C-alpha positions, 0 to 999 in steps of 0.5 A: 311230679309237677302240680296241676297249677305248674302243668297248666302254666306250662301249657299256657306258655306253650300255647303262647309260643305256638301262636307267636311262631305261627303269626311270625314271618320268620324266626332264628334259634342261636346258642348264646352261651359265652357272650358277655352282658354288654354284647347281649345288651347291645344285641337286644337293643338292636333286635328291638330297634328292628322290631324283632322279639328276642328272648330265651326259652327252655327247649322243651317249651320250644319243642312243643310249640315248634311241633304245634306249629307244624315246624317239627324239623327244627326241633333237632337243634334244641339242645343246650342254651337256646334263644329265639329271635322272631320277626312278624313282618321282616323275613330276613331281619332275625337272620341278618342281625344275628348273623352280623352279630355272630361274625362281629363277636370273636366268640366261638360259643355264639352260633346260629342253630337254624331258622324258618321263614313261613313253613320253610325250615333252614339249617345253620348254613341256610340261616347264614345264607339268609343273613347275607340278604339285605333288608327289604328296604335296601332291596327296594331302593336297589331296584328303584336305582336300577330302574332309574338308570335307564330312565335318566338315559332315555330322558337325557337322550330325548332332551339332547334330541330336542335341543338338536331339533331346535328345542321348540319344534320338538 
């Protein structure tokens, strides 16, 4: 039986994880067994650059934290080796980075388990679908580009009309 000091430390860790999950925009759980140190270092660097927290945690601790955060549906995948990636602001960053890593790695052991965005839980297929969504910045750039095209055509048409009318009269 664990000592009272150990139990308090575990309860404190569960509370930290619960707050981290509650305050996050999104998270993804993966099975990381079988990746090399070099691959893990590269993945962690990419996560840091994207502002995503990535760490390994005991399944029991995660199970309690997810239940406390109201995400009971995700606890069914907490078996084997588990790492979690959490983003505070970008809803697709964890899924996008881990999905790309899983595709690029010729290792069958690195697998996406499940994920969440807000209070919505996604299974492996859902996380794979999320990983295909471009980043928010990319989506905004695409939107601006699609809005800019018609405006440029309108400006060119008006300029041609003004040139045709004699320029100064328009």
